[in-house]
C-alpha positions in Angstrom: -82.3 -69.5 48.8 -82.2 -69.2 53.0 -79.4 -67.5 53.5 -80.5 -65.1 50.6 -83.8 -65.1 52.1 -81.4 -64.9 55.8 -79.4 -62.7 54.5 -82.0 -60.0 53.0 -84.3 -59.7 56.2 -81.0 -58.9 58.2 -80.3 -56.3 55.8 -83.4 -54.9 55.7 -83.3 -54.7 59.9 -80.2 -53.0 59.8 -81.2 -50.1 57.3 -84.7 -50.1 59.3 -82.7 -49.6 62.3 -80.3 -47.1 60.9 -83.1 -45.2 59.5 -84.8 -45.0 63.2 -82.2 -44.7 64.4 -81.5 -41.6 62.6 -84.1 -39.7 61.8 -87.2 -40.3 64.6 -88.6 -37.7 64.8 -89.9 -38.4 61.2 -91.3 -42.1 61.5 -94.8 -41.4 63.8 -94.1 -46.0 64.3 -90.6 -47.4 64.4 -92.0 -51.3 65.2 -93.3 -49.9 61.4 -90.3 -49.2 60.1 -88.3 -51.7 62.6 -91.3 -54.5 60.2 -91.6 -52.5 56.7 -87.4 -53.5 56.2 -86.9 -57.0 56.2 -90.3 -57.6 55.0 -89.3 -55.2 52.0 -85.9 -57.0 51.0 -87.8 -59.7 51.8 -89.5 -59.4 48.8 -86.5 -57.6 46.9 -84.5 -59.9 47.4 -87.2 -62.9 45.9 -87.8 -60.4 43.5 -84.3 -60.1 42.7 -83.3 -64.3 42.5 -86.3 -64.8 40.8 -85.5 -62.7 38.0 -81.7 -63.7 38.2 -82.1 -67.3 39.2 -80.4 -69.4 41.3 -76.7 -68.7 42.6 -76.3 -64.8 42.6 -76.6 -64.4 46.2 -74.8 -60.7 45.5 -77.0 -59.2 43.4 -79.8 -60.7 45.2 -78.6 -59.2 48.6 -77.5 -55.7 46.7 -81.0 -54.8 45.6 -82.2 -55.7 48.7 -81.2 -53.5 50.1 -82.4 -50.4 48.3 -85.7 -51.7 47.5 -85.7 -51.9 51.9 -84.6 -48.0 51.3 -87.7 -47.2 49.1 -90.5 -48.8 50.5 -89.0 -47.1 53.8 -88.9 -43.8 52.6 -92.7 -44.0 51.7 -93.4 -43.8 55.5 -90.6 -40.4 55.5 -93.4 -37.2 57.5 -92.1 -34.3 56.2 -89.9 -31.6 58.4 -91.0 -29.1 60.3 -94.9 -30.0 59.6 -97.2 -30.9 61.7 -99.4 -34.0 61.1 -103.2 -32.5 59.9 -105.2 -33.0 63.0 -109.1 -33.2 62.6 -111.0 -32.0 59.0 -110.3 -28.3 57.4 -112.4 -25.6 57.0 -113.5 -24.2 53.6 -113.6 -21.1 53.4 -112.5 -20.7 57.6 -109.6 -17.4 57.2 
């Protein structure tokens, strides 16, 4: 079990580093990306381990990667748009 957990977190960190390096302008905070990747992979790996049971390290690691990528995709800011500043004015032309 410790190797599955460590492997899941390590794979999540790799996914986070690659995402932060490849798309630096799409993420607001690099530290948040680097923390979310391993945490999401850890949770995905643990859920898979609970469902499948012990003794399935490859499927556990294989599920940890897409779970990490899916949660990192929630942090992506839409391209080409600046984040909104202040309150929008209603009825302004």
